[in-house]
Kinemage of the C-alpha trace (Angstrom):
@kinemage 1
@onewidth
@group {chain A} dominant
@subgroup {mainchain}
@vectorlist {calphas} color= white
{ca met a 1} P 0.000 0.000 0.000
{ca lys a 2} L 1.399 3.398 -0.997
{ca ser a 3} L 2.161 5.957 1.681
{ca leu a 4} L 0.415 9.306 1.842
{ca lys a 5} L 3.492 11.066 0.441
{ca glu a 6} L 3.731 8.599 -2.448
{ca ile a 7} L 0.093 9.216 -3.351
{ca trp a 8} L 0.782 12.933 -3.247
{ca asn a 9} L 3.728 12.624 -5.599
{ca ile a 10} L 1.505 10.841 -8.111
{ca leu a 11} L -1.525 13.138 -7.848
{ca phe a 12} L 0.070 16.500 -7.195
{ca gln a 13} L 3.203 16.768 -9.253
{ca val a 14} L 4.399 20.350 -9.049
{ca his a 15} L 5.649 21.262 -12.528
{ca asn a 16} L 6.240 24.959 -11.920
{ca lys a 17} L 7.346 24.569 -8.353
{ca pro a 18} L 6.402 27.650 -6.304
{ca gln a 19} L 8.887 28.815 -3.741
{ca leu a 20} L 8.015 29.597 -0.171
{ca lys a 21} L 8.458 33.330 0.184
{ca asn a 22} L 10.184 32.978 3.530
{ca asn a 23} L 10.553 30.655 6.440
{ca asp a 24} L 7.561 32.166 8.221
{ca leu a 25} L 5.076 29.282 8.432
{ca asn a 26} L 2.118 31.548 9.281
{ca ala a 27} L 2.825 33.764 6.279
{ca ser a 28} L 2.907 30.728 3.998
{ca ile a 29} L -0.379 29.431 5.434
{ca asn a 30} L -1.913 32.859 4.873
{ca asp a 31} L -0.714 32.780 1.266
{ca ala a 32} L -2.512 29.452 0.812
{ca val a 33} L -5.669 30.854 2.414
{ca asn a 34} L -5.606 33.860 0.074
{ca leu a 35} L -5.216 31.592 -2.937
{ca cys a 36} L -8.264 29.595 -1.787
{ca asn a 37} L -10.248 32.777 -1.236
{ca asn a 38} L -9.446 33.741 -4.826
{ca arg a 39} L -10.490 30.250 -6.003
{ca lys a 40} L -6.963 29.416 -7.140
{ca tyr a 41} L -7.192 25.934 -5.677
{ca lys a 42} L -4.523 24.298 -7.815
{ca glu a 43} L -1.922 26.875 -6.788
{ca ala a 44} L -3.051 26.629 -3.163
{ca arg a 45} L -2.763 22.840 -3.222
{ca glu a 46} L 0.759 22.992 -4.652
{ca leu a 47} L 1.804 25.520 -2.024
{ca leu a 48} L 0.331 23.367 0.740
{ca lys a 49} L 2.321 20.394 -0.484
{ca leu a 50} L 5.529 22.404 -0.092
{ca ile a 51} L 4.451 23.646 3.334
{ca ile a 52} L 3.750 20.121 4.563
{ca gln a 53} L 7.027 18.810 3.152
{ca asp a 54} L 8.866 21.406 5.225
{ca asn a 55} L 6.475 21.447 8.216
{ca ser a 56} L 4.755 18.078 8.434
{ca asn a 57} L 3.562 18.739 11.978
{ca asn a 58} L 1.248 21.593 11.030
{ca ser a 59} L -2.350 20.545 11.575
{ca asp a 60} L -3.876 23.435 9.601
{ca ala a 61} L -1.870 22.649 6.486
{ca trp a 62} L -3.133 19.058 6.494
{ca met a 63} L -6.681 20.309 7.101
{ca met a 64} L -6.573 22.789 4.213
{ca ala a 65} L -5.105 20.169 1.885
{ca ala a 66} L -7.970 17.837 2.827
{ca gln a 67} L -10.584 20.522 2.151
{ca ile a 68} L -9.238 21.120 -1.343
{ca asp a 69} L -8.832 17.429 -2.109
{ca leu a 70} L -12.371 16.701 -0.943
{ca arg a 71} L -14.288 19.620 -2.392
{ca glu a 72} L -12.354 20.347 -5.563
{ca tyr a 73} L -10.975 16.955 -6.582
{ca gly a 74} L -13.418 14.534 -4.907
{ca leu a 75} L -10.559 12.500 -3.416
{ca ile a 76} L -12.487 11.167 -0.448
{ca ser a 77} L -9.994 8.572 0.793
{ca leu a 78} L -7.020 10.913 0.487
{ca ala a 79} L -8.895 13.712 2.247
{ca phe a 80} L -9.872 11.287 5.008
{ca asp a 81} L -6.226 10.311 5.587
{ca glu a 82} L -5.169 13.984 5.624
{ca leu a 83} L -7.865 14.830 8.162
{ca ile a 84} L -6.800 11.910 10.362
{ca glu a 85} L -3.263 13.338 10.298
{ca ser a 86} L -4.543 16.842 11.045
{ca leu a 87} L -6.546 15.615 14.025
{ca arg a 88} L -3.696 13.433 15.253
{ca leu a 89} L -1.558 16.560 15.463
{ca gln a 90} L -4.356 18.705 16.913
{ca pro a 91} L -7.429 16.781 18.160
{ca asn a 92} L -9.403 19.999 18.756
{ca asn a 93} L -8.888 21.483 15.286
{ca ile a 94} L -12.452 22.644 14.669
{ca ala a 95} L -11.998 23.199 10.936
{ca ala a 96} L -10.698 19.633 10.558
{ca leu a 97} L -13.572 18.262 12.637
{ca leu a 98} L -16.071 20.198 10.513
{ca thr a 99} L -14.542 18.895 7.310
{ca met a 100} L -14.570 15.341 8.670
{ca gly a 101} L -18.229 15.705 9.623
{ca his a 102} L -18.986 16.998 6.137
{ca leu a 103} L -17.073 14.095 4.600
{ca phe a 104} L -19.135 11.508 6.484
{ca met a 105} L -22.460 13.316 6.089
{ca val a 106} L -22.239 14.217 2.390
{ca his a 107} L -19.747 11.846 0.804
{ca lys a 108} L -19.959 8.663 2.867
{ca lys a 109} L -23.680 9.031 3.741
{ca asp a 110} L -22.818 7.982 7.297
{ca asn a 111} L -24.880 10.307 9.481
{ca lys a 112} L -24.140 8.409 12.673
{ca thr a 113} L -20.390 8.989 12.371
{ca ala a 114} L -20.920 12.567 11.190
{ca ile a 115} L -22.919 13.273 14.358
{ca thr a 116} L -19.975 12.192 16.526
{ca tyr a 117} L -17.705 14.738 14.866
{ca tyr a 118} L -20.237 17.574 15.100
{ca glu a 119} L -20.944 16.763 18.748
{ca lys a 120} L -17.200 16.818 19.407
{ca ile a 121} L -17.137 20.350 17.986
{ca leu a 122} L -19.962 21.427 20.291
{ca glu a 123} L -18.011 20.120 23.263
{ca ile a 124} L -15.236 22.523 22.293
{ca ser a 125} L -17.374 25.359 20.915
{ca pro a 126} L -21.052 25.033 21.986
{ca asn a 127} L -22.228 27.843 19.689
{ca asn a 128} L -20.533 26.774 16.487
{ca pro a 129} L -23.205 27.628 13.869
{ca val a 130} L -21.913 25.266 11.175
{ca ala a 131} L -21.992 22.272 13.507
{ca leu a 132} L -25.431 23.234 14.838
{ca asn a 133} L -26.956 23.680 11.378
{ca ser a 134} L -25.305 20.486 10.133
{ca leu a 135} L -26.831 18.522 13.000
{ca gly a 136} L -30.171 20.127 12.165
{ca leu a 137} L -29.864 18.888 8.597
{ca ile a 138} L -28.856 15.385 9.676
{ca tyr a 139} L -31.810 15.012 12.040
{ca gln a 140} L -34.102 16.474 9.375
{ca glu a 141} L -32.917 13.826 6.906
{ca met a 142} L -33.577 11.212 9.586
{ca asp a 143} L -37.170 12.563 9.915
{ca glu a 144} L -36.477 13.551 13.510
{ca phe a 145} L -37.910 17.001 12.948
{ca asp a 146} L -38.264 18.139 16.550
{ca asp a 147} L -34.566 17.537 17.174
{ca ala a 148} L -33.732 19.211 13.869
{ca leu a 149} L -35.673 22.334 14.884
{ca ile a 150} L -33.784 22.513 18.175
{ca tyr a 151} L -30.454 22.585 16.369
{ca tyr a 152} L -31.677 25.015 13.699
{ca asp a 153} L -32.904 27.377 16.423
{ca lys a 154} L -29.520 27.231 18.125
{ca gly a 155} L -27.751 27.737 14.802
{ca ile a 156} L -29.828 30.828 13.966
{ca leu a 157} L -29.222 32.241 17.429
{ca ala a 158} L -25.481 31.598 17.102
{ca asp a 159} L -25.231 33.326 13.711
{ca pro a 160} L -28.364 34.625 11.934
{ca arg a 161} L -26.238 35.457 8.887
{ca met a 162} L -26.016 31.769 8.005
{ca ile a 163} L -28.894 30.868 5.722
{ca asn a 164} L -28.895 27.103 6.355
{ca gly a 165} L -30.806 27.288 9.608
{ca trp a 166} L -33.453 29.603 8.177
{ca tyr a 167} L -34.053 27.365 5.182
{ca gly a 168} L -34.060 24.138 7.173
{ca lys a 169} L -36.474 25.454 9.775
{ca ala a 170} L -38.801 27.062 7.212
{ca phe a 171} L -38.810 23.891 5.102
{ca ile a 172} L -39.855 21.748 8.067
{ca tyr a 173} L -42.788 24.025 8.876
{ca phe a 174} L -43.727 24.157 5.184
{ca thr a 175} L -43.861 20.341 4.999
{ca arg a 176} L -45.996 20.400 8.146
{ca lys a 177} L -48.382 22.742 6.267
{ca gln a 178} L -47.728 25.550 8.749
{ca tyr a 179} L -47.412 27.954 5.863
{ca ala a 180} L -47.765 31.228 7.800
{ca leu a 181} L -44.858 30.312 10.061
{ca ala a 182} L -42.812 29.114 7.085
{ca phe a 183} L -43.522 32.392 5.270
{ca ser a 184} L -42.437 34.479 8.257
{ca leu a 185} L -39.227 32.479 8.675
{ca cys a 186} L -38.431 32.846 4.987
{ca val a 187} L -38.842 36.623 5.193
{ca asp a 188} L -36.572 36.816 8.229
{ca gly a 189} L -34.007 34.570 6.580
{ca met a 190} L -34.014 36.485 3.301
{ca lys a 191} L -33.423 39.743 5.179
{ca lys a 192} L -30.934 38.608 7.810
{ca ala a 193} L -28.804 35.972 6.088
{ca ser a 194} L -25.715 36.876 4.097
{ca val a 195} L -25.453 35.898 0.452
{ca thr a 196} L -22.113 34.400 -0.542
{ca pro a 197} L -21.080 32.369 -3.590
{ca glu a 198} L -21.356 29.266 -1.393
{ca ser a 199} L -24.833 30.143 -0.078
{ca glu a 200} L -26.326 31.515 -3.290
{ca glu a 201} L -28.032 28.238 -4.229
{ca ile a 202} L -29.753 27.789 -0.881
{ca tyr a 203} L -30.635 31.504 -0.865
{ca thr a 204} L -32.466 30.938 -4.154
{ca lys a 205} L -34.252 27.942 -2.628
{ca leu a 206} L -35.302 30.010 0.380
{ca gly a 207} L -36.700 32.669 -1.958
{ca gln a 208} L -38.682 30.065 -3.880
{ca leu a 209} L -39.985 28.592 -0.626
{ca leu a 210} L -41.108 32.082 0.370
{ca leu a 211} L -43.054 32.459 -2.888
{ca asp a 212} L -44.545 28.968 -2.553
{ca ala a 213} L -45.731 29.699 0.987
{ca ala a 214} L -47.185 33.035 -0.142
{ca glu a 215} L -49.098 31.366 -2.965
{ca leu a 216} L -50.700 28.873 -0.575
{ca leu a 217} L -51.589 31.573 1.963
{ca ile a 218} L -53.154 34.028 -0.470
{ca asn a 219} L -56.283 31.912 -0.945
{ca asn a 220} L -57.068 32.252 2.765
{ca ile a 221} L -56.730 36.056 2.892
{ca asp a 222} L -60.100 37.798 2.661
{ca leu a 223} L -58.920 41.004 1.011
{ca arg a 224} L -62.401 42.066 -0.082
{ca thr a 225} L -63.777 42.068 3.462
{ca leu a 226} L -60.714 43.967 4.691
{ca ser a 227} L -61.023 46.505 1.875
{ca asn a 228} L -64.723 47.030 2.602
{ca ser a 229} L -63.896 47.675 6.247
{ca ile a 230} L -61.229 50.243 5.353
{ca ser a 231} L -63.561 51.846 2.825
{ca arg a 232} L -66.226 52.302 5.512
{ca glu a 233} L -63.596 53.742 7.852
{ca ile a 234} L -62.568 56.288 5.195
{ca glu a 235} L -66.175 57.257 4.533
{ca ser a 236} L -67.001 57.728 8.212
{ca thr a 237} L -63.911 59.817 8.926
{ca asp a 238} L -64.863 62.695 6.595
{ca asn a 239} L -68.308 61.617 5.394
{ca val a 240} L -66.889 61.167 1.877
{ca lys a 241} L -67.969 58.225 -0.271
{ca val a 242} L -65.525 55.848 -1.926
{ca tyr a 243} L -66.448 54.581 -5.387
{ca cys a 244} L -64.650 51.831 -7.291
{ca lys a 245} L -64.856 51.484 -11.070
{ca glu a 246} L -63.581 48.772 -13.388
{ca tyr a 247} L -61.445 49.925 -16.286
{ca asn a 248} L -59.998 46.954 -18.108
{ca asp a 249} L -57.164 48.566 -19.990
{ca lys a 250} L -53.724 46.949 -20.211
{ca gly a 251} L -52.142 50.328 -19.579
{ca ile a 252} L -53.311 50.612 -15.990
{ca thr a 253} L -53.338 48.535 -12.852
{ca ser a 254} L -55.127 50.945 -10.522
{ca phe a 255} L -55.244 54.634 -9.698
{ca leu a 256} L -57.405 56.937 -7.658
{ca gly a 257} L -58.948 60.362 -7.531
{ca phe a 258} L -58.745 61.987 -4.105
{ca gly a 259} L -61.946 63.991 -3.671
{ca pro a 260} L -60.695 67.129 -1.902
{ca asp a 261} L -57.951 67.615 -4.506
{ca arg a 262} L -60.634 67.901 -7.171
{ca gln a 263} L -63.250 69.700 -5.067
{ca leu a 264} L -65.400 66.569 -5.158
{ca gly a 265} L -67.483 64.984 -2.423
{ca phe a 266} L -66.241 61.468 -3.187
{ca his a 267} L -63.103 59.430 -3.812
{ca asn a 268} L -62.826 57.368 -6.969
{ca ile a 269} L -60.714 54.237 -7.450
{ca val a 270} L -60.268 52.928 -10.992
{ca tyr a 271} L -58.876 49.430 -11.338
{ca asn a 272} L -58.153 46.708 -13.862
{ca ala a 273} L -60.342 43.779 -12.845
{ca lys a 274} L -58.452 41.345 -15.064
{ca leu a 275} L -55.241 41.498 -13.029
{ca pro a 276} L -54.343 38.462 -10.895
{ca asp a 277} L -53.656 40.779 -7.961
{ca val a 278} L -56.707 42.995 -8.391
{ca asp a 279} L -57.917 42.557 -4.788
{ca tyr a 280} L -54.588 43.688 -3.416
{ca arg a 281} L -54.481 46.652 -5.830
{ca leu a 282} L -57.829 47.828 -4.421
{ca leu a 283} L -56.485 47.549 -0.875
{ca his a 284} L -53.342 49.406 -1.965
{ca glu a 285} L -55.387 52.354 -3.253
{ca leu a 286} L -57.545 52.454 -0.123
{ca ile a 287} L -54.433 52.748 2.036
{ca his a 288} L -53.326 55.458 -0.376
{ca ile a 289} L -56.542 57.371 0.356
{ca lys a 290} L -56.026 56.959 4.113
{ca ile a 291} L -52.554 58.476 3.862
{ca leu a 292} L -53.805 61.368 1.721
{ca gln a 293} L -56.749 61.869 4.066
{ca his a 294} L -54.415 62.081 7.052
{ca asn a 295} L -52.224 64.677 5.357
{ca tyr a 296} L -55.162 66.705 4.095
{ca asn a 297} L -56.715 66.863 7.569
{ca ile a 298} L -53.519 68.281 9.107
{ca gly a 299} L -53.085 70.827 6.347
{ca ile a 300} L -50.483 69.073 4.196
{ca arg a 301} L -51.357 68.827 0.535
{ca ile a 302} L -49.285 66.221 -1.259
{ca pro a 303} L -48.511 67.652 -4.729
{ca tyr a 304} L -50.818 65.963 -7.220
{ca glu a 305} L -51.330 68.607 -9.846
{ca leu a 306} L -48.732 69.646 -12.406
{ca val a 307} L -48.872 73.450 -12.633
{ca leu a 308} L -47.946 75.451 -15.722
{ca glu a 309} L -44.801 76.849 -14.112
{ca ser a 310} L -43.532 73.319 -13.532
{ca tyr a 311} L -44.079 72.419 -17.166
{ca his a 312} L -42.141 75.480 -18.335
{ca ala a 313} L -39.284 74.641 -15.963
{ca phe a 314} L -39.266 71.047 -17.244
{ca arg a 315} L -39.196 72.233 -20.851
{ca lys a 316} L -36.365 74.652 -20.159
{ca glu a 317} L -34.337 71.926 -18.386
{ca tyr a 318} L -34.667 69.228 -21.056
{ca phe a 319} L -35.472 70.942 -24.375
{ca ala a 320} L -31.871 70.738 -25.588
{ca ser a 321} L -31.790 66.998 -24.819
{ca tyr a 322} L -34.887 66.459 -26.968
{ca gln a 323} L -33.409 68.484 -29.816
{ca asn a 324} L -30.136 66.566 -29.688
{ca gln a 325} L -31.794 63.147 -29.753
{ca phe a 326} L -34.871 63.884 -31.901
{ca gly a 327} L -33.613 66.571 -34.235
{ca gln a 328} L -35.516 65.011 -37.120
{ca leu a 329} L -38.817 65.949 -35.481
{ca ser a 330} L -40.515 69.298 -35.994
{ca arg a 331} L -40.581 71.900 -33.245
{ca glu a 332} L -44.284 71.225 -32.767
{ca glu a 333} L -43.727 67.463 -32.429
{ca ile a 334} L -40.928 67.991 -29.924
{ca asp a 335} L -43.099 70.346 -27.846
{ca lys a 336} L -45.912 67.780 -27.854
{ca arg a 337} L -43.551 65.037 -26.730
{ca ile a 338} L -42.129 67.228 -23.972
{ca ala a 339} L -45.636 68.044 -22.741
{ca asn a 340} L -46.579 64.342 -22.584
{ca his a 341} L -43.353 63.368 -20.865
{ca ser a 342} L -43.561 66.145 -18.290
{ca val a 343} L -46.939 64.781 -17.179
{ca met a 344} L -45.631 61.204 -17.290
{ca met a 345} L -42.515 62.032 -15.276
{ca phe a 346} L -44.530 63.994 -12.723
{ca ala a 347} L -47.000 61.118 -12.263
{ca his a 348} L -44.191 58.569 -12.111
{ca leu a 349} L -42.425 60.589 -9.438
{ca ile a 350} L -45.498 61.003 -7.247
{ca ser a 351} L -46.743 57.423 -7.560
{ca gly a 352} L -43.238 55.970 -7.209
{ca val a 353} L -42.510 57.718 -3.929
{ca met a 354} L -46.060 57.295 -2.605
{ca asp a 355} L -45.898 53.561 -3.249
{ca leu a 356} L -42.888 53.282 -0.940
{ca tyr a 357} L -44.972 54.612 1.941
{ca ile a 358} L -48.071 52.612 1.044
{ca gln a 359} L -46.100 49.360 0.912
{ca tyr a 360} L -44.402 50.217 4.207
{ca glu a 361} L -47.724 50.943 5.913
{ca ile a 362} L -49.311 47.714 4.697
{ca phe a 363} L -46.228 45.703 5.685
{ca thr a 364} L -46.132 47.134 9.221
{ca ser a 365} L -49.844 47.373 10.022
{ca leu a 366} L -51.416 44.475 8.083
{ca glu a 367} L -49.098 41.545 8.721
{ca asp a 368} L -51.612 38.927 7.575
{ca val a 369} L -51.735 40.587 4.149
{ca arg a 370} L -47.995 40.204 3.514
{ca pro a 371} L -48.256 37.128 1.243
{ca ala a 372} L -50.619 38.996 -1.099
{ca gln a 373} L -48.487 42.113 -0.847
{ca leu a 374} L -45.361 40.212 -1.829
{ca gln a 375} L -47.028 38.703 -4.878
{ca ser a 376} L -48.421 42.036 -6.046
{ca phe a 377} L -45.178 43.847 -5.211
{ca ile a 378} L -43.232 41.619 -7.621
{ca leu a 379} L -45.902 41.711 -10.329
{ca glu a 380} L -46.217 45.495 -10.208
{ca leu a 381} L -42.468 46.040 -10.252
{ca lys a 382} L -42.156 43.880 -13.361
{ca arg a 383} L -45.094 45.714 -14.963
{ca lys a 384} L -43.419 49.055 -14.318
{ca asp a 385} L -40.142 47.835 -15.745
{ca gln a 386} L -41.937 46.659 -18.893
{ca arg a 387} L -43.771 49.974 -19.244
{ca ala a 388} L -40.430 51.742 -18.945
{ca leu a 389} L -38.936 49.619 -21.714
{ca asn a 390} L -41.937 50.404 -23.923
{ca ile a 391} L -41.131 54.146 -23.853
{ca lys a 392} L -37.336 53.858 -23.861
{ca asp a 393} L -36.902 55.091 -27.432
{ca thr a 394} L -39.350 57.984 -27.104
{ca met a 395} L -37.440 60.165 -24.627
{ca pro a 396} L -33.890 61.379 -24.018
{ca glu a 397} L -31.640 58.940 -22.202
{ca ile a 398} L -31.249 61.337 -19.269
{ca leu a 399} L -35.008 61.183 -18.629
{ca phe a 400} L -35.312 57.455 -19.235
{ca asn a 401} L -32.620 56.944 -16.590
{ca lys a 402} L -34.762 58.886 -14.118
{ca ile a 403} L -37.669 56.520 -14.841
{ca leu a 404} L -35.364 53.577 -14.130
{ca met a 405} L -34.119 55.208 -10.928
{ca leu a 406} L -37.679 55.645 -9.644
{ca asn a 407} L -38.416 51.992 -10.463
{ca his a 408} L -35.184 51.101 -8.692
{ca leu a 409} L -36.566 52.747 -5.530
{ca glu a 410} L -39.355 50.180 -5.502
{ca ala a 411} L -36.915 47.335 -6.103
{ca leu a 412} L -34.881 48.615 -3.149
{ca asn a 413} L -38.066 48.699 -1.077
{ca leu a 414} L -38.868 45.108 -2.016
{ca gln a 415} L -35.412 44.098 -0.822
{ca glu a 416} L -35.791 46.190 2.332
{ca leu a 417} L -39.138 44.647 3.308
{ca tyr a 418} L -38.780 41.073 2.035
{ca gly a 419} L -35.112 40.529 1.263
{ca ile a 420} L -35.857 39.653 -2.377
{ca asn a 421} L -33.357 41.080 -4.828
{ca leu a 422} L -34.815 42.095 -8.202
{ca leu a 423} L -32.374 44.966 -8.566
{ca ser a 424} L -30.748 43.590 -11.701
{ca glu a 425} L -33.889 42.957 -13.753
{ca ile a 426} L -33.116 46.013 -15.898
{ca thr a 427} L -29.535 47.096 -16.507
{ca met a 428} L -28.623 50.480 -15.046
{ca ser a 429} L -25.368 52.363 -14.969
{ca ser a 430} L -23.447 52.393 -11.696
{ca val a 431} L -23.996 56.161 -11.509
{ca cys a 432} L -27.789 55.717 -11.672
{ca ile a 433} L -27.720 52.918 -9.108
{ca glu a 434} L -25.693 55.046 -6.700
{ca ala a 435} L -28.019 58.007 -7.190
{ca ser a 436} L -31.101 55.834 -6.654
{ca cys a 437} L -29.661 54.456 -3.420
{ca lys a 438} L -29.148 58.020 -2.168
{ca leu a 439} L -32.774 58.819 -3.002
{ca phe a 440} L -33.904 55.714 -1.146
{ca asn a 441} L -31.956 56.868 1.910
{ca ile a 442} L -34.032 60.080 1.913
{ca tyr a 443} L -37.135 57.921 2.205
{ca lys a 444} L -35.610 55.613 4.826
{ca glu a 445} L -34.733 58.571 7.009
{ca ser a 446} L -38.304 59.879 6.794
{ca ile a 447} L -39.957 56.682 8.066
{ca lys a 448} L -37.876 56.486 11.233
{ca cys a 449} L -40.275 58.718 13.197
{ca asp a 450} L -43.735 57.739 14.420
{ca asn a 451} L -45.466 60.360 12.267
{ca tyr a 452} L -43.761 59.283 9.054
{ca arg a 453} L -46.926 60.066 7.066
{ca asp a 454} L -46.319 63.758 7.710
{ca asn a 455} L -42.986 63.565 5.881
{ca ile a 456} L -44.298 62.262 2.553
{ca ser a 457} L -44.776 65.607 0.825
{ca asp a 458} L -41.317 66.794 1.888
{ca thr a 459} L -39.755 63.516 0.703
{ca ile a 460} L -41.407 63.834 -2.722
{ca thr a 461} L -40.117 67.404 -2.994
{ca arg a 462} L -36.560 66.432 -2.014
{ca ile a 463} L -36.466 63.521 -4.455
{ca ala a 464} L -37.927 65.725 -7.205
{ca glu a 465} L -35.194 68.316 -6.600
{ca ser a 466} L -32.520 65.635 -6.722
{ca leu a 467} L -33.886 64.381 -10.046
{ca lys a 468} L -34.423 67.925 -11.379
{ca ile a 469} L -38.122 67.306 -11.864
{ca asn a 470} L -39.986 70.467 -11.000
{ca ile a 471} L -43.207 70.159 -9.021
């Protein structure tokens, strides 16, 4: 039987032999770690061979060699022998114990032996999150769900940034048909866990589990009854009726007319009844009315009407951009396009910022509605992105970028509330992304106080100034 060194010489022949930079063992180990971090595993493995040849009593070098051999080359037996050597030199080497547990759990399918290694780790470090989550997974695979939940809970408590515990715990409750609890755990996990190249796959699974739980919960949410209750509340507050009207046009989802703004004795909600999320859109607009009603009653009028002075300022700001990009059009055609886009940009600004507050209010005050909110949130964001693409070639790039930045605010809000990242659905320049994040921080600052509703008009004005959209 060949010795470990003989096997090495066969498998890891170093053709371009790297030289140890110095005799400092720690520096050489750090060099190997940096190579691994940069995914240069072949170079790291060659360096580790040299380190071990010169320092065969170093437990960490054997452990790192085993990790590479196991995970990159699939050399299970060799990795096992290297881990045995690492643990012989240092029985309490946690990284070696973790790798050995992984080897038995994943590669040898020997959960019983894997448990002994993970339990050994907990004797040394009771709050080791990797060991705790790994034990949770083992007991889950053994259908011992109560024990699995205990370990997942401990793993989450030890390090909520690790996604494994969140996914494992949520999955157990999902299989038990406790969908509300699974949904809540998924939201917490999506927001609190860190996304790394290693965790990206399970992060995607957690996101899908969140959507699956939402889909199953939506059927049990009585949005119509809730909307009727809020509608009656609005009507009793100011003795103003709320009317809803179907308008099945692909160009709209829902919008409203706020009575006092138009000197009317009623509020009017227009909605597209053919949308899959129509019930949530109605609720969304009712919450919109409540926010406007609150502001109106304390003397704050949220800007909803584009005045002539604003149009002239808009035209003065962007006329040259239209001429440069659409010089083939007549002066009359350019003026008509500017007029249409000034109204569009104004409406997009107001609705975009208002929606941030509406979504926040629903998320914080109507927890049971969150599954429906999440579904509609994603659908509406994709609809807005598509509408933006439909007008891309009709306006100057500088204005189209502002449309994208306002849509980006909603994508940032989706990530803020639910941890779901749809920020890359439409390509934006790094400058636009940075600017949009600064705009979102204006909003985030405004919702920190209890009377955040009172800050909406000021937030719209500040964001409009930043975007050079006159209101």
